[in-house]
C-alpha positions, 0 to 999 in steps of 0.5 A: 950930738956928740960921739959919746952921746951917740954911743950911749944912745945906741947902747941904751937900745940893748938887744935891739941894736949892735954896733962896731966902730971903724975909721970914724964910722959907727956901724949900727945894725938894728936886730929885726931878724930872728932866723928861719923856721923849719920850712926856711921861712923868715922869722922877723924879730919884734923889738924889745922897745919898738918906740926906742928904735923909732925914736933912734931912727927919728933922732938920726934923721933930725940931728944929722948934718947930712945923709947918703945912701939908699939901702944902708944909710949913712948919717953924718955928724960933726966928727963921725958918721953912723951907718944904719942897717938891719939884720934882715938885710943880711938874709 
């Protein structure tokens, strides 16, 4: 997996993912949180393409050289890393 291929894969997720890059790390957030209702109960967001999100998570697991972390997991590739989180983590 090259850096360019990873960016293309993330961008293909559309509204289901956002990312920014810093210091050789692609920080990816999967958008699984919609907001709050009138009672301040959490509203979870259904992915537009849940299979694409599952495939992305599987690809990270299968193709990384190594990974670290429990909550936010960082997947290491040749020359870059991907840190994966979810918008619901920021509640």
